NURO-223946 format. One record per residue (C-alpha): x, y, z. Coordinates in steps of 0.02 Angstrom, whole numbers, always signed. Each point is the difference from the previous one (the first is absolute). Layout:
! residues N
X, Y, Z
...
This chain:
! residues 89
-1535, +721, +1213
-64, -199, +24
+113, -111, -80
-65, -91, -182
+68, -172, +52
-13, -79, +212
+186, +11, +64
+73, -172, -9
+24, -97, +153
+105, -140, +22
-94, -143, +76
+180, -53, +84
+173, +83, +38
+63, -98, -138
-143, +33, -130
+77, +79, -163
-113, +151, -83
-56, -50, -164
+62, +87, -159
-129, +146, -7
+69, +54, +161
+169, +4, -52
-50, +96, -168
-106, +132, +113
+160, +18, +122
+136, +33, -134
-123, +120, -91
-13, +90, +176
+167, -5, +37
+120, +1, -143
+141, +5, +93
+83, -123, +139
-64, +38, +184
+159, -6, +74
+136, +77, -119
-122, +91, -100
+92, -39, -176
-124, -37, -136
-34, -161, -56
+92, -52, -155
-55, -107, -147
+17, -183, +51
+39, +34, +182
-51, -125, +113
-140, +99, +127
-51, -77, +177
-138, +70, +125
+78, +37, +152
-121, +19, +164
-1, +190, +51
-24, -36, +177
+100, -178, +20
-112, -121, +53
+97, -58, +161
-24, +190, +53
-186, -17, -23
-30, +40, -190
-129, -90, -84
+8, -101, -181
-135, +122, -85
+28, +111, -151
+25, +160, +90
+148, -80, +83
+94, -43, -139
+120, +91, -87
+107, -50, -172
+191, -7, +25
+146, -56, -101
+48, -185, +50
+164, +61, +65
-68, +121, +105
-123, -122, +51
+125, -112, +55
+124, +117, +67
-168, +55, +141
-59, -177, +27
+204, -20, +64
-11, +161, +100
-170, -63, +72
+54, -169, +42
+145, +81, +101
-111, +100, +105
-108, -143, +14
+157, -119, +88
+50, +162, +115
-171, +3, +64
-22, -169, +24
+156, -11, +64
+113, -91, -99
């Protein structure tokens, strides 16, 4: 089934997706991609790259998933530790 809207693709790795993209992703994924707990009213929801950019992932809608702020922080911390090991730090 073809998409009704073209997929959002960030012009740079730092480009933030517009609000309509966040809204679409939350409609598709109503629970945190990391811990699987549903999002509560008023909870801060962030978008995370399913495949990290440093591992070759792209900054595009199909590679983004909504996550709780704390889950995202923990995942980023763990990824930073992994990168440090790989880079010999």
